TISEBA-826840 format. One record per residue (C-alpha): y negated, x, z; chain. Coordinates in steps of 0.02 Angstrom, whole numbers. Example, Ala and Ser with C-alpha at 12.3 -4.5 7.8 and 13.67 -1.06 7.14 Angstrom:
BEGIN
+--------+--------+--------+--------+
!      Y !      X !      Z ! chaine !
+--------+--------+--------+--------+
!    225 !    615 !    390 !      A !
!     53 !    684 !    357 !      A !
+--------+--------+--------+--------+
END
This chain:
BEGIN
+--------+--------+--------+--------+
!      Y !      X !      Z ! chaine !
+--------+--------+--------+--------+
!    470 !   1217 !    859 !      A !
!    533 !   1304 !    703 !      A !
!    417 !   1405 !    594 !      A !
!    335 !   1271 !    492 !      A !
!    200 !   1344 !    382 !      A !
!    316 !   1350 !    232 !      A !
!    258 !   1307 !     57 !      A !
!    356 !   1167 !    -26 !      A !
!    432 !   1170 !   -199 !      A !
!    372 !   1052 !   -334 !      A !
!    548 !    978 !   -334 !      A !
!    533 !    930 !   -151 !      A !
!    358 !    859 !   -172 !      A !
!    413 !    752 !   -319 !      A !
!    571 !    699 !   -227 !      A !
!    471 !    647 !    -76 !      A !
!    343 !    554 !   -180 !      A !
!    477 !    448 !   -265 !      A !
!    510 !    365 !    -98 !      A !
!    332 !    299 !    -96 !      A !
!    348 !    240 !   -276 !      A !
!    503 !    143 !   -225 !      A !
!    424 !     64 !    -71 !      A !
!    263 !     22 !   -162 !      A !
!    350 !    -76 !   -299 !      A !
!    382 !   -200 !   -158 !      A !
!    229 !   -168 !    -50 !      A !
!    104 !   -185 !   -193 !      A !
!    189 !   -347 !   -244 !      A !
!    168 !   -414 !    -67 !      A !
!    -13 !   -360 !    -60 !      A !
!    -62 !   -427 !   -231 !      A !
!     49 !   -577 !   -264 !      A !
!    124 !   -645 !   -103 !      A !
!     -9 !   -780 !    -75 !      A !
!     -4 !   -826 !   -260 !      A !
!    187 !   -830 !   -260 !      A !
!    191 !   -947 !   -110 !      A !
!     54 !  -1065 !   -170 !      A !
!     77 !  -1068 !   -359 !      A !
!    261 !  -1025 !   -384 !      A !
!    354 !  -1085 !   -228 !      A !
!    229 !  -1230 !   -213 !      A !
!    199 !  -1203 !    -27 !      A !
!     33 !  -1278 !     33 !      A !
!   -102 !  -1143 !     57 !      A !
!   -121 !  -1176 !    244 !      A !
!     68 !  -1160 !    270 !      A !
!     72 !  -1004 !    161 !      A !
!    -66 !   -928 !    268 !      A !
!     35 !   -964 !    426 !      A !
!    193 !   -888 !    351 !      A !
!    105 !   -729 !    297 !      A !
!     17 !   -705 !    463 !      A !
!    162 !   -754 !    579 !      A !
!    297 !   -665 !    481 !      A !
!    193 !   -510 !    455 !      A !
!    138 !   -493 !    635 !      A !
!    313 !   -521 !    704 !      A !
!    376 !   -386 !    587 !      A !
!    231 !   -273 !    633 !      A !
!    276 !   -276 !    818 !      A !
!    443 !   -199 !    772 !      A !
!    352 !    -39 !    724 !      A !
!    329 !     36 !    898 !      A !
!    514 !      4 !    932 !      A !
!    560 !     88 !    769 !      A !
!    447 !    235 !    808 !      A !
!    532 !    265 !    975 !      A !
!    703 !    249 !    892 !      A !
!    658 !    371 !    753 !      A !
!    588 !    501 !    875 !      A !
!    753 !    492 !    971 !      A !
!    867 !    497 !    820 !      A !
!    964 !    659 !    807 !      A !
!   1078 !    693 !    658 !      A !
!   1124 !    843 !    554 !      A !
!   1001 !    776 !    423 !      A !
!    857 !    765 !    546 !      A !
!    766 !    624 !    633 !      A !
!    684 !    532 !    489 !      A !
!    778 !    567 !    327 !      A !
!    934 !    468 !    375 !      A !
!    836 !    307 !    396 !      A !
!    775 !    318 !    216 !      A !
!    957 !    320 !    159 !      A !
!   1023 !    190 !    281 !      A !
!    891 !     60 !    239 !      A !
!    882 !     83 !     50 !      A !
!   1004 !    -55 !      1 !      A !
!    950 !   -183 !    134 !      A !
!    770 !   -157 !     78 !      A !
!    815 !   -197 !   -102 !      A !
!    916 !   -352 !    -55 !      A !
!    779 !   -424 !     56 !      A !
!    648 !   -396 !    -79 !      A !
!    747 !   -504 !   -200 !      A !
!    777 !   -640 !    -71 !      A !
!    594 !   -646 !    -17 !      A !
!    538 !   -681 !   -196 !      A !
!    670 !   -812 !   -232 !      A !
!    635 !   -999 !   -226 !      A !
!    780 !  -1102 !   -156 !      A !
!    806 !  -1283 !   -206 !      A !
!    742 !  -1349 !    -40 !      A !
!    611 !  -1474 !     10 !      A !
!    439 !  -1419 !     68 !      A !
!    491 !  -1389 !    249 !      A !
!    646 !  -1295 !    195 !      A !
!    545 !  -1183 !     79 !      A !
!    423 !  -1143 !    218 !      A !
!    565 !  -1099 !    338 !      A !
!    652 !   -994 !    205 !      A !
!    490 !   -903 !    164 !      A !
!    457 !   -864 !    347 !      A !
!    634 !   -799 !    382 !      A !
!    647 !   -691 !    225 !      A !
!    472 !   -621 !    249 !      A !
!    507 !   -572 !    429 !      A !
!    669 !   -487 !    380 !      A !
!    585 !   -398 !    235 !      A !
!    445 !   -325 !    342 !      A !
!    569 !   -273 !    478 !      A !
!    675 !   -179 !    351 !      A !
!    516 !   -109 !    275 !      A !
!    470 !    -39 !    446 !      A !
!    641 !     38 !    471 !      A !
!    624 !    121 !    301 !      A !
!    440 !    163 !    281 !      A !
!    399 !    219 !    457 !      A !
!    525 !    363 !    452 !      A !
!    469 !    399 !    274 !      A !
!    287 !    413 !    328 !      A !
!    333 !    517 !    481 !      A !
!    434 !    633 !    370 !      A !
!    272 !    694 !    290 !      A !
!    221 !    762 !    461 !      A !
!    379 !    868 !    480 !      A !
!    408 !    935 !    305 !      A !
!    279 !   1072 !    341 !      A !
!    144 !   1116 !    466 !      A !
!     34 !   1191 !    330 !      A !
!   -120 !   1080 !    310 !      A !
!   -154 !   1132 !    130 !      A !
!     27 !   1090 !     87 !      A !
!      9 !    922 !    175 !      A !
!   -143 !    884 !     69 !      A !
!    -40 !    931 !    -84 !      A !
!    105 !    820 !    -29 !      A !
!    -16 !    677 !     -6 !      A !
!    -83 !    701 !   -181 !      A !
!     92 !    697 !   -257 !      A !
!    138 !    549 !   -148 !      A !
!    -10 !    444 !   -195 !      A !
!      1 !    481 !   -379 !      A !
!    172 !    398 !   -359 !      A !
!     87 !    255 !   -266 !      A !
!    -33 !    233 !   -411 !      A !
!    112 !    230 !   -535 !      A !
!    191 !     90 !   -432 !      A !
!     24 !      2 !   -417 !      A !
!      1 !     13 !   -605 !      A !
!    173 !    -60 !   -636 !      A !
!    144 !   -203 !   -515 !      A !
!    -38 !   -247 !   -549 !      A !
!    -35 !   -218 !   -737 !      A !
!    142 !   -263 !   -789 !      A !
!    212 !   -381 !   -657 !      A !
!    138 !   -545 !   -722 !      A !
!    187 !   -508 !   -902 !      A !
!    361 !   -453 !   -841 !      A !
!    377 !   -615 !   -742 !      A !
!    340 !   -717 !   -899 !      A !
!    453 !   -610 !  -1008 !      A !
!    603 !   -595 !   -891 !      A !
!    590 !   -778 !   -841 !      A !
!    563 !   -837 !  -1021 !      A !
!    404 !   -923 !   -963 !      A !
!    480 !   -984 !   -798 !      A !
!    383 !   -894 !   -659 !      A !
!    512 !   -939 !   -527 !      A !
!    655 !   -855 !   -619 !      A !
!    539 !   -719 !   -681 !      A !
!    488 !   -665 !   -506 !      A !
!    670 !   -658 !   -449 !      A !
!    725 !   -556 !   -601 !      A !
!    577 !   -439 !   -590 !      A !
!    607 !   -405 !   -405 !      A !
!    790 !   -371 !   -446 !      A !
!    733 !   -238 !   -569 !      A !
!    613 !   -162 !   -442 !      A !
!    747 !   -164 !   -306 !      A !
!    872 !    -70 !   -413 !      A !
!    745 !     66 !   -456 !      A !
!    692 !     76 !   -273 !      A !
!    867 !    104 !   -204 !      A !
!    895 !    247 !   -327 !      A !
!    730 !    330 !   -284 !      A !
!    759 !    318 !    -96 !      A !
!    924 !    410 !   -118 !      A !
!    835 !    547 !   -217 !      A !
!    705 !    565 !    -78 !      A !
!    843 !    587 !     51 !      A !
!    932 !    719 !    -55 !      A !
!    780 !    825 !   -100 !      A !
!    685 !    841 !     66 !      A !
!    707 !    943 !    225 !      A !
!    633 !    926 !    400 !      A !
!    556 !   1089 !    460 !      A !
!    440 !   1044 !    604 !      A !
!    573 !   1015 !    735 !      A !
!    534 !    980 !    919 !      A !
!    593 !   1109 !   1045 !      A !
!    764 !   1064 !   1117 !      A !
!    691 !   1063 !   1292 !      A !
!    558 !    936 !   1243 !      A !
!    596 !    776 !   1337 !      A !
!    476 !    632 !   1355 !      A !
!    492 !    450 !   1398 !      A !
!    420 !    309 !   1294 !      A !
!    294 !    283 !   1435 !      A !
!    235 !    465 !   1418 !      A !
!    224 !    447 !   1228 !      A !
!    119 !    289 !   1246 !      A !
!     11 !    374 !   1377 !      A !
!    -22 !    515 !   1254 !      A !
!    -74 !    388 !   1123 !      A !
!   -197 !    298 !   1236 !      A !
!   -284 !    463 !   1274 !      A !
!   -286 !    513 !   1090 !      A !
!   -457 !    455 !   1027 !      A !
!   -428 !    507 !    845 !      A !
!   -269 !    402 !    848 !      A !
!   -364 !    249 !    911 !      A !
!   -495 !    275 !    776 !      A !
!   -363 !    290 !    640 !      A !
!   -268 !    138 !    703 !      A !
!   -421 !     26 !    691 !      A !
!   -470 !    105 !    525 !      A !
!   -295 !     74 !    454 !      A !
!   -300 !   -109 !    506 !      A !
!   -466 !   -140 !    419 !      A !
!   -422 !    -41 !    263 !      A !
!   -266 !   -144 !    237 !      A !
!   -354 !   -307 !    279 !      A !
!   -472 !   -261 !    137 !      A !
!   -335 !   -213 !     16 !      A !
!   -244 !   -376 !     48 !      A !
!   -406 !   -477 !     34 !      A !
!   -463 !   -407 !   -131 !      A !
!   -291 !   -377 !   -205 !      A !
!   -232 !   -552 !   -164 !      A !
!   -390 !   -630 !   -236 !      A !
!   -390 !   -544 !   -406 !      A !
!   -267 !   -665 !   -485 !      A !
!   -365 !   -816 !   -423 !      A !
!   -528 !   -735 !   -484 !      A !
!   -461 !   -720 !   -660 !      A !
!   -371 !   -887 !   -662 !      A !
!   -511 !   -991 !   -587 !      A !
!   -681 !   -903 !   -594 !      A !
!   -704 !   -791 !   -746 !      A !
!   -733 !   -877 !   -913 !      A !
!   -571 !   -879 !  -1014 !      A !
!   -670 !   -885 !  -1176 !      A !
!   -774 !   -733 !  -1129 !      A !
!   -619 !   -638 !  -1071 !      A !
!   -540 !   -669 !  -1242 !      A !
!   -698 !   -611 !  -1333 !      A !
!   -708 !   -455 !  -1225 !      A !
!   -525 !   -411 !  -1255 !      A !
!   -550 !   -436 !  -1441 !      A !
!   -709 !   -331 !  -1446 !      A !
!   -629 !   -181 !  -1360 !      A !
!   -474 !   -188 !  -1473 !      A !
!   -351 !   -245 !  -1340 !      A !
!   -293 !   -395 !  -1442 !      A !
!   -257 !   -285 !  -1593 !      A !
!   -162 !   -164 !  -1482 !      A !
!    -55 !   -305 !  -1410 !      A !
!    -23 !   -378 !  -1583 !      A !
!     37 !   -208 !  -1641 !      A !
!    146 !   -190 !  -1487 !      A !
!    223 !   -362 !  -1513 !      A !
!    257 !   -324 !  -1696 !      A !
!    341 !   -161 !  -1647 !      A !
!    451 !   -249 !  -1520 !      A !
!    497 !   -382 !  -1648 !      A !
!    541 !   -252 !  -1781 !      A !
!    663 !   -164 !  -1662 !      A !
!    745 !   -328 !  -1615 !      A !
!    664 !   -359 !  -1445 !      A !
!    606 !   -535 !  -1484 !      A !
!    611 !   -585 !  -1301 !      A !
!    490 !   -451 !  -1244 !      A !
!    327 !   -515 !  -1319 !      A !
!    166 !   -490 !  -1220 !      A !
!    105 !   -662 !  -1163 !      A !
!    -36 !   -740 !  -1265 !      A !
!   -142 !   -782 !  -1114 !      A !
!   -318 !   -711 !  -1095 !      A !
!   -328 !   -718 !   -903 !      A !
!   -158 !   -631 !   -886 !      A !
!   -208 !   -495 !  -1010 !      A !
!   -380 !   -478 !   -931 !      A !
!   -304 !   -466 !   -757 !      A !
!   -183 !   -332 !   -815 !      A !
!   -317 !   -229 !   -902 !      A !
!   -438 !   -248 !   -755 !      A !
!   -307 !   -180 !   -636 !      A !
!   -254 !    -46 !   -758 !      A !
!   -430 !     23 !   -776 !      A !
!   -454 !     28 !   -588 !      A !
!   -287 !    115 !   -561 !      A !
!   -317 !    247 !   -695 !      A !
!   -481 !    295 !   -611 !      A !
!   -398 !    290 !   -439 !      A !
!   -282 !    425 !   -506 !      A !
!   -435 !    523 !   -564 !      A !
!   -503 !    507 !   -387 !      A !
!   -338 !    567 !   -314 !      A !
!   -346 !    722 !   -425 !      A !
!   -516 !    768 !   -352 !      A !
!   -470 !    718 !   -174 !      A !
!   -378 !    875 !   -119 !      A !
!   -511 !    992 !   -186 !      A !
!   -650 !    897 !    -95 !      A !
!   -547 !    882 !     66 !      A !
!   -509 !   1068 !     68 !      A !
!   -695 !   1105 !     53 !      A !
!   -778 !    972 !    161 !      A !
!   -637 !    907 !    272 !      A !
!   -538 !    746 !    259 !      A !
!   -647 !    643 !    376 !      A !
!   -812 !    666 !    285 !      A !
!   -740 !    642 !    111 !      A !
!   -646 !    486 !    168 !      A !
!   -799 !    406 !    249 !      A !
!   -921 !    432 !    105 !      A !
!   -794 !    378 !    -26 !      A !
!   -742 !    222 !     69 !      A !
!   -922 !    167 !     89 !      A !
!   -960 !    189 !    -97 !      A !
!   -804 !     90 !   -143 !      A !
!   -862 !    -48 !    -24 !      A !
!  -1031 !    -56 !   -111 !      A !
!   -942 !    -78 !   -278 !      A !
!   -846 !   -226 !   -207 !      A !
!  -1004 !   -308 !   -142 !      A !
!  -1081 !   -305 !   -316 !      A !
!   -950 !   -429 !   -381 !      A !
!  -1038 !   -572 !   -289 !      A !
!  -1187 !   -559 !   -407 !      A !
!  -1090 !   -573 !   -572 !      A !
!  -1083 !   -737 !   -669 !      A !
!   -918 !   -793 !   -749 !      A !
!   -973 !   -725 !   -918 !      A !
!  -1011 !   -545 !   -861 !      A !
!   -839 !   -477 !   -908 !      A !
!   -900 !   -303 !   -956 !      A !
!   -991 !   -277 !   -792 !      A !
!   -838 !   -338 !   -696 !      A !
!   -729 !   -206 !   -782 !      A !
!   -856 !    -64 !   -761 !      A !
!   -876 !   -103 !   -575 !      A !
!   -687 !   -105 !   -552 !      A !
!   -675 !     68 !   -632 !      A !
!   -808 !    138 !   -514 !      A !
!   -724 !     56 !   -364 !      A !
!   -558 !    129 !   -418 !      A !
!   -627 !    306 !   -429 !      A !
!   -712 !    304 !   -258 !      A !
!   -565 !    221 !   -171 !      A !
!   -446 !    342 !   -257 !      A !
!   -531 !    486 !   -166 !      A !
!   -477 !    409 !      0 !      A !
!   -297 !    369 !    -45 !      A !
!   -212 !    538 !    -12 !      A !
!   -317 !    569 !    142 !      A !
!   -265 !    423 !    253 !      A !
!    -87 !    480 !    286 !      A !
!   -135 !    664 !    289 !      A !
!   -261 !    620 !    426 !      A !
!   -126 !    528 !    523 !      A !
!    -15 !    683 !    511 !      A !
!   -163 !    780 !    580 !      A !
!   -172 !    656 !    725 !      A !
!     11 !    698 !    765 !      A !
!    -38 !    883 !    767 !      A !
!   -188 !    843 !    877 !      A !
!    -73 !    755 !   1002 !      A !
!     46 !    904 !   1005 !      A !
!   -102 !   1023 !   1022 !      A !
!   -171 !    927 !   1171 !      A !
!     -7 !    882 !   1259 !      A !
!    117 !   1015 !   1202 !      A !
!    235 !    873 !   1151 !      A !
!    263 !    806 !    977 !      A !
!    291 !    619 !    950 !      A !
!    275 !    603 !    762 !      A !
!    375 !    443 !    748 !      A !
!    280 !    340 !    875 !      A !
!    112 !    397 !    806 !      A !
!    160 !    347 !    630 !      A !
!    239 !    186 !    697 !      A !
!     72 !    134 !    767 !      A !
!     -9 !    166 !    598 !      A !
!    125 !     68 !    507 !      A !
!     91 !    -70 !    634 !      A !
!    -92 !    -61 !    583 !      A !
!    -42 !    -69 !    400 !      A !
!     69 !   -221 !    430 !      A !
!    -60 !   -306 !    540 !      A !
!   -195 !   -277 !    409 !      A !
!    -82 !   -338 !    269 !      A !
!    -35 !   -492 !    369 !      A !
!   -213 !   -534 !    421 !      A !
!   -284 !   -501 !    248 !      A !
!   -148 !   -598 !    157 !      A !
!   -163 !   -742 !    279 !      A !
!   -352 !   -742 !    256 !      A !
!   -334 !   -760 !     67 !      A !
!   -224 !   -915 !     82 !      A !
!   -315 !   -980 !    237 !      A !
!   -491 !   -963 !    165 !      A !
!   -435 !  -1044 !      2 !      A !
!   -360 !  -1186 !    103 !      A !
!   -522 !  -1203 !    201 !      A !
!   -621 !  -1218 !     40 !      A !
!   -498 !  -1349 !    -25 !      A !
!   -395 !  -1252 !   -153 !      A !
!   -265 !  -1359 !   -243 !      A !
!   -141 !  -1272 !   -356 !      A !
!   -116 !  -1429 !   -462 !      A !
!   -299 !  -1437 !   -517 !      A !
!   -344 !  -1358 !   -684 !      A !
!   -526 !  -1339 !   -629 !      A !
!   -563 !  -1301 !   -446 !      A !
!   -711 !  -1372 !   -350 !      A !
!   -875 !  -1274 !   -333 !      A !
!   -834 !  -1241 !   -150 !      A !
!   -667 !  -1160 !   -198 !      A !
!   -753 !  -1054 !   -331 !      A !
!   -879 !   -996 !   -200 !      A !
!   -736 !   -949 !    -84 !      A !
!   -649 !   -849 !   -221 !      A !
!   -810 !   -754 !   -260 !      A !
!   -837 !   -710 !    -78 !      A !
!   -655 !   -657 !    -57 !      A !
!   -682 !   -535 !   -200 !      A !
!   -842 !   -460 !   -131 !      A !
!   -927 !   -503 !     33 !      A !
!   -776 !   -508 !    147 !      A !
!   -699 !   -345 !     81 !      A !
!   -868 !   -259 !     95 !      A !
!   -878 !   -307 !    279 !      A !
!   -701 !   -250 !    322 !      A !
!   -716 !    -85 !    227 !      A !
!   -882 !    -52 !    315 !      A !
!   -800 !    -76 !    485 !      A !
!   -672 !     54 !    431 !      A !
!   -812 !    176 !    390 !      A !
!   -888 !    149 !    562 !      A !
!   -721 !    196 !    643 !      A !
!   -736 !    371 !    573 !      A !
!   -884 !    407 !    687 !      A !
!   -755 !    412 !    829 !      A !
!   -631 !    524 !    734 !      A !
!   -657 !    697 !    809 !      A !
!   -550 !    800 !    688 !      A !
!   -678 !    876 !    570 !      A !
!   -647 !   1023 !    453 !      A !
!   -674 !   1154 !    590 !      A !
!   -555 !   1066 !    711 !      A !
!   -422 !   1048 !    573 !      A !
!   -418 !   1236 !    548 !      A !
!   -417 !   1273 !    736 !      A !
!   -271 !   1156 !    769 !      A !
!   -170 !   1223 !    622 !      A !
!   -193 !   1405 !    674 !      A !
!   -154 !   1378 !    858 !      A !
!      0 !   1270 !    825 !      A !
!     70 !   1391 !    697 !      A !
!     53 !   1533 !    822 !      A !
!    142 !   1429 !    954 !      A !
!    282 !   1378 !    835 !      A !
!    307 !   1556 !    773 !      A !
!    315 !   1616 !    954 !      A !
!    444 !   1483 !    997 !      A !
!    546 !   1529 !    842 !      A !
!    550 !   1712 !    891 !      A !
!    608 !   1668 !   1067 !      A !
!    750 !   1562 !   1000 !      A !
+--------+--------+--------+--------+
END
């Protein structure tokens, strides 16, 4: 291995983080709006939408181990992982546009088109995001620097999440001139163009430093054998699955919660009382005065409430991210992650008790949830990078790609299961997009999707951490011993 304890420049950290911003413009849209897009925009029946999300997502997820093995065995003058970010940038953008387009087909044709484009999108996502994630494990072997990279990276994630969860629905209405079908296609075209540019910047500004020894040779069977014996990896895999099940469950339900459960009248009163309506009126007047007549914020209380609800949560997630590194450096990633995840789960559970008129309490709880979950955000991928170090420490072989591929598989599996559960549970309760007012059973299902189910899945994730052996003391031991080994190998070469 090369000497790998180097500190990274701010330029490189920002350049790396832009890749996550690019990917999350698409990923956050999938997590938050895919079920809604299929049921309410493409007019696919909820049960069929559930099947598409689950089948397409899982088929794409199983590509991850293959991609991990390919990435670990890629050898170019740019490294193992950086080239894939460049090679997949344009295909990723194209597939994002196609997946959120609605062809003029019948119902069966739309379902087939949705399944094919979704599979292709998640496959390209794997080929792009798996090497991107693995790259964080080879930029440096310095744990403090990895924590710092994660903080930069997930501030970028929050920026993307803010754009998607706060601005996407208004952008859809603006860019589609009220037509959600055209609006989604145009908005994804905008996101795709930005994403391709940012992926290129990530490729140009980063460098791989933790490089396997030339004599390191291992078969896929040996790599998989190392994984099976790696208990922290198993713990993180299960944790990742349940975290992303939860994110897809709650994220995919928000729009239904605002459209069908919360009182539109009380949302409008709340927005007026806090000055949001006056702010939007001023913004619309400003846009009109500079000639942007087509860029007026929609006059729709649930859309505005949904955007502000997400915005408040995201702002406080960013606050949590700011505190995350400091707490992790002091107490260790595992303990900070577990406590914060449990507190965020409790905040989600509270939603089940709120009546449709309790708009203020809904917003306050979302802010608290955002802060506690924000503390966990930078730590997940930093912990996975630590798992790669743990494997090298135990086996004297590094297999960064396949370790990260398994985690991306967990991410995809969780996203697919969670997204399918949103559409499937709504179908089970009898959701019908054409109805202005849903049945009491559907309303009950929406409330539970916002609260009870996410609390259960987050709590299972917390339980997984009891089997994650890399505490603060072990982190330091692994870092010191691997750096000595790498420096020794560097001197020999």
